[in-house]
N, C-alpha and C positions, 0 to 999 in steps of 0.2 A: 590501134592496139589490140591485141587478141583478148578476148573476153575470158577471164580465168574460169576454170572448172569449179563446181562447188567443193567446199572443203571436204565433205564426205567422199566425193569421187576421186579427189586427189589422193587422200589416203589410201583408198583401195588401190589406186594406180601405183602408188609408192610401195605399198606391200608387194605388189606384183613384180615390180622391178627389181626388189632386193632379192627376191627368189633367184633371179638370174645372174647375181654377182658371184664372183670368185672370192676366195678368203681374203686376199689382200684388199680387194675393193670394199669388202665389208668392214675391214679394219679402219679404213679411211673414212667411210660413211659413219662408222660408230664414233669417230673422234669428232666429225663435224656435227653430229646430232648432240653429243654430250656437250660440246661447246655452246650450242644454241640453247640447251637446257640449263646451263650454268647461270647462277644468280648474277645480276648486273644492277649496278645502281644508276639510275638515270633520271634527269629532270629536264623538262622542256618549258620554254617561255609560254606563258599563258597567252592566247589569241595570236601566237606567231603565225604569219603567213606561210612560213616554211615547215616547221616541225609540227604539221597536223598529226593527228592520230595515226592515220594510214601511213604517212612519210615516215614518222619516228619508228614505227613498229618495223617497217621494212628496213630501215637504215640500221636499227639495233641488230636485227637478224643478219645483216650482211656484215656488221662488225664481228659479231659472234663467229661466223663462218670463217672469216679471215683469221680470227685468232685461234681457230681450230686447226689451222695449217700452217700457221707462221708465229714466231715469236716476236717478229718486228711490228711496230705500229703501221697503220695503212699509209702507203705512200701516195704520191700525187695521182698517178695513173689510176690506181686502185680506187682512190677517193672519187675520181670523176665518174669512173663506172658505177660505183655505189650510189652516188648522188643521182645520176640519171635513172638508175634502177629503182631507186626509192621514189624518184618523182613519177615515173610511169606507174608504180604500185599505188600512188596516190590519185592516179587518173588524170594526170596532167600531160600534155603533148610535150614532148622533149625532141630537140633537134641538136645533137652534139655537133661542134665545130668539126670542119672537114679534116683537120689535121693538127698535130701538135704545135706547128709553127703558126696557127691561125693568131692574127694581131689582136691582142687585148682580150680576147673572151674565149671561153671554152664550151659553153652551152647555151642554149635558148630554150626557155620552158613557157608554155602558155597555160596559166591558171585562171580558170573562169573568165576567160576572154582577155586577160591582162598578159601581155608579153613581156619577159624579163630577159635580158641579156646579161649573163653572169660569167665573171672570171672565176675559176676554181683553183685554190691553192691549199697545200698541206704542209705541215712542218712537224717534225719530231726532234728538231735540234735540242742538244742539251742546253740546259740553263735558260729555257724559256721563261719569260717575265710575265706575271699575273696581269699588271697594269698595262703592259705594252704588247701590241700585235705587230710582229717583225715581219716583213717579207723582204728577203734578200735579193730577189730579182722580180721587180714589179714588171719591167719590160727592158728591151735592149735600148742602149743609148750610144750607138756608135758615133752619132754626131757630136758627143761630147768633146771627143779628142780634135774635132775640126772647128769647133766654136771658139775663135781667136778674140773676138771683139767681145767686150764685156755686155754691151747691149744685145748682141746676137746670142750670147748664152742665155740672157734673161728671156729674149723673144722665143728661143726654142723650147725652154722649160715650160712657159705659159702655153705655147701651141700644143706641145705634147700632152699635158694634163687636160686641155680643153678637148682635144681629140679622144683621150681616153673616156672622158665622161659622156661625149657625145655618142660614142659606140657602146659603151658598157653601163649598165645600171648599177651593178654592185660587185663586189668582191666577196666571195664566201670562202673562208679559210678553215680547215681543220686543224686544230692544235693538239698534239698528243704529248701530254706531261707524263714523263716516266716516273713512277712513284714506287714506294716499297711494296705496296700491295698489287701493283700492276700498272695499266695505262689508263690515264683519265683523259678522255677526248672532250674538246670544247669546240663548238661549231659557232663562229663568229661571222657576222656580215658587216662590211664596211661600204657605205653608201658612196657611190662616186660623186654625189653632190657635194661631198665634202671638199672636193678639189676645187670648187668655185673660188676659193680663197687664194688660189694660185694666180688668178687673174690680176691681182694687185701686187704681185711680187715686184720688189724695187731692183734696179740693176745692181746696187750695192749688195744686197741680201742675195742675189742670185749667184754671187761669186763664191759663197760659202760651200764647204763640202757637205755639210748638213744644215738644211734650211728649215727653221721652225715656223709653223703657222698657229696662231698669230705670231708675228715676228717678236712682240714685245711681251708675250705671255710668260709667267713664271713656270706653269705647265701647259705646254702648246697641246693643241688638239691632235696634230700629226707633224711629222717631220719627214722631209724627203732628202735622200742621200744621193748626190751627183758626184760620181767619182771617175776621174779621167783614167786611172790605172786599169780598171776592168770594164769600162764602158757599160755599166749597169746602173739602172735607176732602182733605188731601195725606198722602202716605205716604212715608217714607224708610226702606228696609229694608237692614240690612248685608248684605253678600253672604254672610257667614258664616251667616247665619240663612236662607238661602235655598239652593235647588238648581239648579245650572246643568245642565240636560239635554243641551245640544248648543251647538255653535258652527259656523258656516259663514263661509267668507270667498269672496267673489266678486270678481273683478277688475273694474275699470271706473273711471269718473271719480269724484274724491271730492267735487266740487261739481257741482251742476247748472248747466246754462247758462242 
């Protein structure tokens, strides 16, 4: 990673670059700078491995830049780019997955010698629930329509979630709640170790469209959705089984025009 120039040198370079901009370019830069300077409420988890001071500062700046140019919340591709940029700003080694179709994970970071393979998701769906983190497409499940025997369906579900946790350490999802005053972002981590409970899935419970874990819990830790109609595997995780690393509230319009 390229060593950044000292803050004073960067300001001087920026002033010099602005002198070369035309009128419309200055208008755009002014909108972005105004957005970066706008007040924003933000809280981060104490001693979080993810939202360190450098990471959180860079991520907030990127959120502000995005909202300086867009009324819509950060989408998945923009979140992936912002996550990786903030991780590099924090001094970590980042290796983004080769393509959007990469199986199970989107980026690999190395922080102080620790390697973490992560799946990155985002959602700005209407009606997000505070207590449940919902992922409408955890992964493809084309095999769902081919599994005819009940035991085969169970075996394939168990194998899928074992492979997922073997490959991926965690799922990091950015949730965007549309509120009257603007957008409230919540950054949540779901450890894939949670999926160890799937190993004990019974043949009977594997036939359900929505499978809770534990099976007999009043409030399960998580639920997986196995739907033949769209061949997708869905995931619902109770917020108590996840970690909220940070929240950011940016003022602006609730609905896009």
